[in-house]
N, C-alpha and C positions, 0 to 999 in steps of 0.2 A: 123238786127242778128247780134249775137253778137257772137264776134272769140275768143278760148277758145284753153289754150293750158299752159303747166307743163310743171316741168325737165329740163330748155334747157340745164343746166350744162354745161355752155360756151362752145357750140354745136353752131359755128359761123355761116356755111354754114345749117343746119339746122333748123334752130334761121331766115337765109333769106330766104330762102326758105316758112319760115313758116309768115313773113313781106310781102312772097309778096302778096302772097296768100290773103291774108287778106284785102288787100293795093284791086288788083283786085275785089276781092268779095263787094269793100266798105262795110266793119263791121262795124257798131256804134262803137263801142268800144273792145277791148280785154280785157277778164282776163285769169291773167297769176300768176297759184296754187303755185307758192313759183318753189324754189331751178333752177332760177337764174340761179346763184355761183355768179361770182366775177359783181361789178362793171362795169369793159369796155363792158362788154355786153351791157349797155345801150348805146353805138355807131351802135350798130346795129336794136338794137329801135329807135330810134333817125327814122327809114325811117318810121316809123311807120303814119301811114296820116290819123288817129286815136287815142282815148283815150284810152292807156291802164293805167290799174285798177294792182297793186298786192300785195301780202301775200306771206310773208316769209317760205321758207320751213326747213327742218333741214341739208340742204348743203351751206347756204347760209352763210357764216362765221360771215365776218365784213362787218356784218346790219347798222352803224349806217350810214357812205363813203356808201350803194348798195344807202340806200337811201339818201341819198345827191342828188344820181349824178341822180337819175331816180328823184327826183322832181324838182333838177336846173332844168329839162329838158321839163319839168310838164305833167310828170306823178306824179300818187299817189299812194304810197305806202300802206298800211291799214293794215299791224304789223301780225300778228299771222291768222289774221281771219275779212275779209270784207263782203260788201254789196253793190249790185251794182245793182240800179231796184229790184226786186222780188230774184233776187238770191244770194245766199252763198257761197263763195266762202274761202277755205286753202286747206293747203297742205296735211294733212289728214295722218298723221303719226299712229297716233289713233281713227285707224274703227270704237268704236260704238260713238263717238261724230260724226265723218259722221254720222251713221246711226239714231243717233239718234236729230239731225237737221233734218236730214230726212224724220222722221215720225214726228218731233213738228209736223209740217201744214202750219208754218215760212213761211216760200220760194217757189219758183217756182218750184226752181228747188237749187240744190248743188249739186257745183260744186269743184272736190278735183284733187291731183294729185298723186305724191309720186312710189305708184305701177308701175310705168311706163309704167303699160299698155294705151293703148286708153278706 
């Protein structure tokens, strides 16, 4: 089972709840589709009991520090686009790209955020 989330936007409490749920469900790994926002959020994700893969979103300002903080804790920052197993994930600010990826048939699933809708 794969955990998916996006647009955590420094919301510590909501992110804690998500991490707790992912741990309870014993997910194999978590994909974060962008907009973590601040590097300090790594403290919340450190409680995750599985690998975390993340891509950048349009509100991730200091990408270098974000990448450094998360990779220091053993998480994988994929840049603007990532693939884990056969799942592609990106933030999704340009919907035609998301749709093209989905239509391509190259991936079993395409995950994106940005809309703040599940």
